[in-house]
C-alpha positions in Angstrom: 137.9 271.5 -35.9 138.7 272.0 -39.5 135.0 272.1 -40.4 134.4 274.7 -37.7 137.2 276.9 -39.0 135.8 276.7 -42.5 132.4 277.7 -41.3 133.9 280.6 -39.4 135.8 281.7 -42.4 132.7 281.5 -44.6 130.7 283.7 -42.1 133.6 286.1 -42.0 133.7 286.5 -45.8 130.0 287.1 -45.9 130.2 289.6 -43.1 133.1 291.4 -44.7 131.2 291.7 -48.0 128.2 293.2 -46.2 130.5 295.6 -44.3 132.2 296.8 -47.5 128.7 297.4 -48.9 127.5 299.3 -45.8 130.6 301.5 -45.7 130.4 302.3 -49.4 126.6 302.8 -49.8 125.2 303.9 -46.4 125.7 307.3 -44.7 128.0 305.8 -42.0 130.8 307.9 -43.5 130.8 311.2 -45.3 130.3 310.7 -49.0 133.9 311.7 -49.9 135.2 309.0 -47.5 133.0 306.1 -48.4 135.1 304.5 -51.2 138.2 304.8 -49.1 136.6 303.4 -46.0 135.0 300.4 -47.9 138.3 299.6 -49.6 140.3 299.9 -46.4 137.9 297.7 -44.5 138.1 294.9 -47.1 141.8 295.2 -47.5 142.4 295.1 -43.8 140.4 291.9 -43.5 142.3 290.2 -46.4 145.7 291.3 -45.0 144.8 290.0 -41.6 144.2 286.5 -42.9 147.2 286.7 -45.2 149.7 287.9 -42.6 148.5 286.8 -39.1 149.4 283.3 -38.0 146.1 282.2 -36.5 143.1 282.4 -38.9 140.6 281.4 -36.2 141.6 284.3 -34.0 141.7 286.6 -37.0 138.2 285.6 -38.0 136.9 286.2 -34.4 138.5 289.7 -34.4 137.0 290.4 -37.9 133.6 289.4 -36.7 133.9 291.6 -33.6 134.7 294.6 -35.8 131.7 293.6 -38.0 129.4 293.5 -35.0 130.5 297.1 -34.1 129.8 298.1 -37.7 126.3 296.6 -37.5 125.6 298.4 -34.3 126.6 301.7 -35.9 124.7 300.9 -39.0 121.5 300.2 -37.1 121.8 303.6 -35.3 121.6 305.5 -38.6 118.4 307.6 -38.2 115.7 307.8 -40.8 114.4 311.3 -41.4 111.6 313.3 -43.0 113.7 316.4 -43.0 116.0 316.4 -46.0 116.4 318.3 -49.3 114.0 316.0 -51.2 113.3 315.7 -54.8 110.1 317.5 -55.8 108.1 314.3 -56.4 108.5 313.3 -52.7 108.8 316.7 -51.1 105.6 316.5 -49.0 105.0 314.0 -46.3 101.3 313.0 -46.7 98.9 312.1 -43.9 95.2 311.4 -43.4 92.4 312.3 -41.0 89.4 310.0 -40.2 86.1 311.4 -39.1 83.7 308.5 -39.0 83.3 307.2 -42.6 84.9 310.4 -44.1 88.7 310.4 -44.7 90.6 313.5 -45.7 94.0 312.9 -47.2 96.5 315.8 -47.1 99.3 315.7 -49.7 97.7 314.0 -52.6 100.1 314.3 -55.5 98.6 315.6 -58.8 101.6 317.0 -60.8 101.3 318.5 -64.3 104.1 317.0 -66.4 105.6 318.4 -69.5 108.5 315.9 -69.3 109.5 313.6 -66.5 111.7 316.3 -65.1 109.9 319.5 -66.3 106.8 319.6 -64.1 104.5 321.8 -62.0 104.1 320.5 -58.5 100.6 320.3 -57.2 99.7 318.8 -53.8 96.0 318.6 -52.9 93.7 317.8 -50.0 91.0 315.3 -51.0 88.1 313.8 -49.1 86.8 310.2 -49.6 83.7 308.4 -48.3 84.7 304.9 -47.0 81.1 303.8 -47.6 81.8 304.2 -51.4 85.1 302.3 -51.3 84.3 299.2 -53.5 87.4 298.3 -55.5 91.1 297.8 -55.4 93.3 297.3 -58.4 96.9 296.2 -58.8 99.0 298.4 -61.1 102.2 296.7 -62.4 104.9 298.7 -64.1 107.6 297.1 -66.2 110.8 298.7 -67.6 113.4 295.9 -67.7 111.8 292.6 -68.6 109.1 290.5 -67.0 110.8 289.4 -63.7 110.8 292.8 -62.0 108.0 295.3 -61.8 107.0 298.2 -59.6 103.6 297.4 -58.1 101.1 299.9 -56.9 97.5 299.7 -55.5 94.7 301.9 -56.5 91.5 302.2 -54.5 88.2 303.0 -56.2 85.2 304.8 -54.8 81.9 304.0 -56.6 83.7 303.8 -59.9 84.2 307.6 -59.9 87.2 308.5 -57.7 90.4 306.6 -57.6 93.3 307.0 -55.2 96.6 305.4 -56.1 99.2 304.5 -53.5 102.8 303.8 -54.6 105.4 302.7 -52.1 108.8 304.0 -53.2 112.2 305.3 -52.2 112.3 308.9 -51.0 115.3 310.3 -52.8 117.2 313.5 -51.9 117.8 316.1 -54.6 120.5 314.9 -57.0 120.4 311.3 -55.8 119.6 308.5 -58.2 118.2 305.1 -57.3 120.6 302.1 -56.9 119.4 298.6 -56.2 122.5 297.9 -54.2 122.3 301.2 -52.3 118.7 300.2 -51.4 120.1 297.4 -49.1 122.0 299.9 -47.0 119.7 302.6 -45.5 120.3 304.9 -48.4 116.6 305.9 -48.9 113.7 306.4 -46.7 110.4 304.5 -47.4 107.8 306.8 -48.9 104.1 306.5 -49.6 103.2 308.4 -52.8 99.4 309.1 -52.6 98.4 310.3 -55.9 95.8 310.9 -58.6 96.1 308.1 -61.2 96.8 310.7 -63.9 100.0 311.5 -62.1 101.6 308.1 -61.3 100.3 306.3 -64.4 100.7 309.1 -67.0 104.2 310.0 -66.0 105.2 306.4 -66.8 103.2 305.8 -70.0 103.8 309.2 -71.5 106.6 311.3 -70.1 109.4 309.0 -68.9 112.0 308.0 -71.5 112.0 305.2 -72.3 108.4 304.8 -71.6 107.3 302.1 -69.2 104.7 299.4 -69.6 101.7 299.8 -67.3 99.2 297.0 -66.6 96.0 297.4 -64.5 94.5 294.3 -62.9 91.2 294.4 -61.1 91.1 292.4 -57.9 88.2 290.3 -56.8 87.2 290.9 -53.2 84.8 292.4 -50.7 84.2 295.9 -49.7 85.1 295.0 -46.1 88.5 293.7 -47.1 89.2 296.7 -49.3 88.3 299.0 -46.4 90.5 297.2 -43.9 93.5 297.3 -46.3 92.9 301.0 -47.1 92.7 301.9 -43.4 95.9 299.9 -42.7 97.6 301.9 -45.5 96.4 305.1 -43.9 97.7 303.9 -40.5 101.2 303.3 -41.9 101.1 306.6 -43.8 100.4 308.5 -40.6 103.1 306.5 -38.7 105.7 307.4 -41.3 104.9 311.1 -40.8 106.0 310.8 -37.2 108.4 307.8 -37.4 110.2 307.5 -40.7 111.7 304.2 -41.7 114.2 303.0 -44.3 113.4 301.4 -47.6 115.1 298.0 -48.2 115.5 296.5 -51.7 114.6 293.0 -50.5 112.6 293.2 -47.3 110.8 296.6 -47.3 109.9 297.5 -50.8 106.8 298.2 -53.0 105.7 294.6 -53.1 106.5 293.2 -49.7 104.9 296.3 -48.1 101.7 295.6 -50.0 101.7 292.0 -48.8 102.1 293.2 -45.2 99.1 295.5 -45.6 97.0 292.6 -46.9 97.8 290.7 -43.7 95.0 292.7 -42.1 92.7 290.2 -43.8 92.6 286.5 -43.1 92.7 285.7 -46.8 96.0 287.5 -47.5 98.0 285.7 -50.2 100.7 283.4 -48.7 104.3 284.3 -49.2 105.8 283.2 -52.5 109.0 283.7 -54.5 106.8 285.6 -56.9 106.5 288.3 -54.3 110.2 288.9 -54.5 110.3 288.7 -58.3 107.6 291.3 -58.4 107.0 291.1 -62.1 105.2 287.8 -61.5 102.8 289.2 -58.8 99.8 289.5 -61.3 100.2 285.9 -62.5 100.5 284.8 -58.8 97.2 286.6 -58.0 95.7 284.9 -61.1 96.7 281.5 -59.8 95.1 282.3 -56.5 91.8 283.3 -58.2 92.1 286.9 -57.1 91.9 288.2 -60.7 89.5 287.3 -63.5 90.0 283.7 -64.5 87.4 283.4 -67.2 90.1 283.7 -69.8 93.8 282.6 -70.0 96.2 284.8 -68.2 98.0 285.7 -71.4 94.7 287.2 -72.7 94.0 289.0 -69.5 97.5 290.4 -69.5 97.0 291.8 -73.0 93.8 293.4 -72.1 95.3 294.9 -68.9 98.1 296.9 -70.7 97.0 300.5 -70.3 99.6 302.5 -72.2 97.5 303.3 -75.3 94.4 304.1 -73.3 96.4 306.3 -70.9 98.1 308.2 -73.7 94.7 308.7 -75.4 93.0 309.8 -72.2 95.8 312.2 -71.2 94.2 315.1 -69.2 90.7 313.9 -69.6 88.8 314.2 -66.2 87.5 310.7 -66.9 91.1 309.4 -67.1 90.6 306.6 -64.6 87.4 305.4 -66.3 89.0 305.4 -69.7 92.1 303.4 -68.8 89.8 300.6 -67.5 87.7 300.3 -70.6 87.5 296.7 -71.8 88.8 295.3 -68.5 86.7 292.5 -67.0 84.5 293.5 -64.1 86.0 292.2 -60.8 83.9 289.8 -58.7 82.4 291.2 -55.5 82.9 288.5 -52.9 80.5 288.0 -50.1 81.4 289.6 -46.8 81.3 286.3 -44.8 84.9 285.5 -44.2 86.0 287.3 -47.3 
């Protein structure tokens, strides 16, 4: 009986901590009431155990309140209609006509600083028959364990389309890792020219971020399936927005889910959660060039200097790949 009570108390403590976070970070309450609501909820639970005579009954009551809180939390609606920051103001979508794909809402901003910019949203058309590459772009700003990971699709080595899965932030709102657990941001697919999503990180953000480009070995068929799966989700998000989650629905886990369309999708690993290790994980799986040690490949893959030198050059995407090993083209059979 004592063991059962201890388990019940442990569950209650965990549930209360989650409830405090939900009340403080999520839009369950108006912004001006969130701190008070979170503090009151936590204090009421503590006082209940301190003052009431039966801890088991108190725990059950606390869990019942927690269950109600979870129900209300899950009913918070995601939306595409908010006062968004300029970088995420347009909801992109695509149209497919045979092998021709037209993307509406491709971001190609002109930056003077990270915040001083000229918005430019474009419609672009791509031929799926020319889709022959996919690259992982890993962006670091706080050590090697955590990175923002993007995918860039290449069409005959001429056109490249980058897709970055991010938080969709409202005007005046900053990103918080903790807030990302509590339905604070919608999930957003940035579809962009590489000069936008790479150059803003290597040249205009302060401090500048470290950008690495890794060329993936694979087949045209697999790249095409993944690209179309991305497009399917992009169109779904236009009509049915969903929330970003720091742990479960983020830039890296979402990429993994898209690769599930192929039988050879990488198995789940802790290196997916610690996203900074994704390139090394792909190297271990043989999905990157393995003719050299990973440390050497990593050094070659750092694109900052090449991106700064290329700047507004129309051949930006080609120049940032100079010196990178050519990816293997795997046979279509089962690959």
